[in-house]
C-alpha positions in Angstrom: -29.4 -6.5 -13.9 -28.7 -10.1 -12.9 -30.8 -12.4 -10.8 -28.6 -15.0 -9.0 -30.0 -18.0 -7.1 -27.4 -18.8 -4.4 -27.2 -22.0 -2.4 -24.5 -22.4 0.1 -23.7 -23.9 3.5 -24.4 -21.8 6.6 -22.0 -22.4 9.5 -24.4 -20.6 11.8 -27.4 -22.7 10.9 -25.4 -25.9 10.2 -27.2 -26.6 6.9 -27.6 -25.5 3.4 -29.6 -22.4 2.7 -31.0 -20.5 -0.3 -30.7 -16.7 -0.9 -31.9 -14.6 -3.9 -29.5 -11.9 -5.1 -30.1 -9.1 -7.6 -26.9 -7.7 -9.0 -26.6 -4.3 -10.7 -25.4 -4.3 -14.3 -24.8 -1.2 -16.4 -26.3 -1.7 -19.9 -26.5 0.6 -22.9 -28.9 -1.5 -24.9 -31.4 -2.6 -22.3 -34.9 -1.5 -23.4 -37.4 0.0 -20.9 -35.2 0.2 -17.8 -32.6 2.6 -16.6 -29.4 1.1 -15.2 -26.5 2.5 -13.3 -22.8 1.5 -12.6 -21.1 2.3 -9.3 -17.6 1.7 -8.1 -18.9 0.5 -4.7 -22.0 -1.6 -4.7 -24.6 -0.6 -2.1 -26.8 -3.3 -0.7 -30.5 -3.6 0.3 -31.0 -6.5 2.7 -34.7 -7.3 1.9 -36.6 -9.5 4.4 -39.7 -11.6 3.8 -42.8 -12.1 6.0 -44.0 -15.1 8.0 -45.9 -16.8 5.2 -43.2 -16.4 2.5 -39.6 -17.3 1.6 -36.6 -15.8 -0.2 -38.3 -15.7 -3.6 -41.3 -13.7 -2.7 -40.1 -10.1 -3.2 -38.9 -11.0 -6.7 -42.2 -12.8 -7.5 -44.7 -10.2 -6.1 -43.0 -6.9 -6.9 -40.8 -5.2 -9.5 -37.9 -4.8 -7.0 -35.3 -5.5 -9.7 -36.7 -2.6 -11.8 -36.9 -0.3 -8.8 -33.2 -0.7 -7.8 -31.8 -0.7 -11.4 -31.4 3.1 -11.6 -29.7 3.1 -8.2 -27.0 0.6 -9.1 -28.0 -1.3 -5.9 -27.7 -5.0 -5.1 -30.6 -6.7 -3.2 -30.0 -9.7 -1.0 -33.1 -11.7 0.0 -32.5 -14.5 2.5 -34.9 -17.2 3.6 -35.5 -17.6 7.3 -38.6 -19.7 7.6 -41.0 -18.5 10.4 -38.2 -17.6 12.7 -38.9 -14.0 13.5 -35.3 -13.3 12.5 -34.4 -14.6 16.0 -31.8 -16.9 17.5 -34.3 -19.6 18.7 -33.8 -21.9 21.6 -35.4 -24.7 19.7 -34.5 -23.9 16.1 -31.9 -22.1 14.1 -29.9 -19.0 15.0 -31.5 -16.9 12.3 -30.7 -13.5 13.7 -27.0 -14.4 13.8 -27.3 -15.8 10.3 -28.8 -12.7 8.7 -27.1 -10.0 10.8 -23.6 -11.6 11.1 -22.8 -14.4 8.8 -24.7 -13.4 5.6 -23.0 -10.0 5.1 -19.6 -11.7 5.2 -20.7 -14.5 2.9 -22.1 -12.1 0.4 -19.1 -9.9 0.5 -16.9 -12.9 -0.3 -19.1 -13.9 -3.2 -19.8 -10.6 -4.8 -17.5 -7.9 -3.3 -20.3 -5.8 -1.8 -19.5 -2.7 0.1 -19.5 -3.2 3.9 -19.4 0.6 4.5 -22.3 1.6 6.7 -23.5 4.3 4.3 -23.9 1.6 1.6 -26.1 -0.8 3.5 -29.8 -0.7 4.2 -32.2 -3.2 5.7 -35.9 -3.4 5.1 -38.8 -5.9 5.3 -42.5 -6.4 5.5 -44.5 -7.8 8.4 -42.3 -10.3 10.2 -39.5 -9.0 8.0 -40.3 -5.4 9.0 -40.0 -6.2 12.7 -36.8 -8.2 11.8 -35.4 -5.1 10.0 -36.0 -3.0 13.1 -34.4 -5.7 15.3 -31.3 -6.2 13.1 -30.8 -2.5 12.4 -31.2 -1.3 16.0 -28.9 -4.0 17.3 -26.2 -3.2 14.7 -26.4 0.5 14.1 -22.8 0.5 12.9 -23.8 -1.7 9.9 -26.8 0.1 8.4 -27.5 3.6 7.3 -31.3 3.1 7.2 -34.0 0.8 8.3 -37.4 0.2 6.5 -40.3 -1.3 8.4 -43.4 -2.0 6.4 -46.7 -3.2 8.0 -45.0 -4.1 11.3 -43.7 -2.5 14.5 -41.5 -3.2 17.5 -44.1 -5.7 18.7 -45.1 -7.5 15.5 -48.6 -8.6 16.6 -51.8 -7.2 17.9 -51.3 -5.4 21.2 -53.3 -5.5 24.4 -55.2 -2.4 25.3 -52.7 -1.6 28.1 -49.6 -0.9 26.1 -48.0 1.2 28.9 -47.0 -1.9 30.8 -45.7 -4.3 28.1 -43.1 -6.7 29.3 -41.1 -7.8 26.2 -40.0 -11.1 27.9 -43.7 -12.1 28.4 -45.5 -10.5 25.5 -43.3 -11.8 22.7 -43.5 -15.5 23.8 -40.0 -15.2 25.0 -39.9 -18.3 27.3 -41.1 -20.6 24.5 -38.8 -19.1 21.8 -35.8 -18.3 23.9 -36.0 -20.9 26.8 -35.8 -18.2 29.4 -32.8 -16.4 27.9 -32.3 -12.9 29.3 -33.5 -10.6 26.6 -32.7 -7.2 28.1 -29.7 -5.8 26.3 -29.9 -8.4 23.6 -30.9 -8.0 20.0 -34.5 -8.7 21.1 -34.6 -5.5 23.2 -35.6 -3.1 20.5 -36.7 -0.4 22.8 -33.5 -0.6 24.9 -31.3 -0.7 21.8 -32.9 2.4 20.4 -32.4 4.3 23.6 -28.9 3.0 23.9 -28.0 4.3 20.4 -28.9 7.8 21.5 -27.5 7.6 25.1 -24.2 6.1 24.0 -23.7 8.4 21.0 -23.7 5.4 18.5 -24.3 5.8 14.8 -28.0 6.5 14.3 -29.8 4.7 11.5 -32.6 6.5 9.7 -36.0 4.9 9.9 -38.8 4.8 7.4 -42.0 3.2 8.7 -45.3 2.7 6.9 -48.4 0.7 7.6 -51.8 0.6 5.9 -54.8 2.2 7.6 -56.6 -1.1 7.4 -53.7 -3.3 8.5 -54.4 -5.7 11.4 -51.1 -4.7 12.9 -52.0 -1.0 13.0 -51.9 -0.7 16.8 -48.4 -2.1 16.9 -47.4 0.4 14.3 -48.9 3.2 16.3 -47.1 2.0 19.4 -43.8 2.1 17.4 -44.6 5.5 15.9 -45.3 7.0 19.3 -42.1 5.6 20.7 -39.8 7.0 18.0 -41.6 10.3 17.8 -40.9 10.6 21.5 -37.2 11.2 20.9 -36.4 14.9 21.1 -35.2 16.4 17.8 -36.1 13.2 15.8 -32.5 11.8 15.8 -33.5 8.8 13.8 -34.9 11.0 11.0 -38.0 8.9 11.6 -40.7 9.1 9.0 -44.1 7.4 9.5 -46.6 7.1 6.7 -50.1 5.6 7.1 -51.9 5.3 3.8 -55.1 3.6 2.7 -54.4 -0.1 2.4 -54.1 -3.4 4.3 -51.6 -6.2 4.8 -51.2 -6.8 1.1 -48.7 -6.9 -1.7 -50.3 -3.9 -3.4 -49.3 -1.9 -0.4 -45.8 -3.3 -0.1 -45.0 -2.9 -3.8 -45.9 0.8 -3.6 -44.1 1.4 -0.3 -40.8 -0.3 -1.1 -40.5 2.3 -3.8 -41.1 5.0 -1.2 -38.4 3.5 1.1 -35.9 3.6 -1.9 -36.8 7.2 -2.4 -36.3 7.9 1.3 -32.8 6.4 1.3 -31.9 8.1 -2.0 -32.7 11.6 -1.0 
């Protein structure tokens, strides 16, 4: 396996950016780790949380070791505390990660753009970002992984039956009044649209610790996806002992990889 630190200019953000990339490498003499060679390189787009950056998954987990036997590349972009959103007063981080970055990485490394070879996953802010990106672009990703997050990535009010996304996600401040219905920010609408319009349906793995402070958001999300008749998203929810910690995410990123590999 190879770890590549990439630094390049983003046309979308209008500045230089950093992105960590793990590349698969078949080796016959590597001790202690199985590797695999594939003609087409599948990609895991792995997203960080609000307090972190593009280096964090490599520093806090053994993600390189986990993907080695799968022959899979991992792309870990940095997006600051953007919520993976196109901000009214900040960068267009959604467009950067969902649109520009796949094309840039394909140009650099020749990654497969086939839907069945692309997966997006993240923790906390990145988990909500993975849901946002995957549901807005179902033709790009075969599966979505959401760890310790939900459709609304914060504590929810008691009355979750009357949530207005444009008010309850700080929309006016972040989007300057932009209409969010039908946009990438409309996660509920996009999920419903995928089914109603017969679009490709990404599989969804969702996991949150039983002591996580975002547990109510996870339950809201669980109840929403389990409400679809016949489970078209192949939605799997796991709630295990644990909190908003790297011990939990290190364990459950392995479960997500098992989920997409089955």
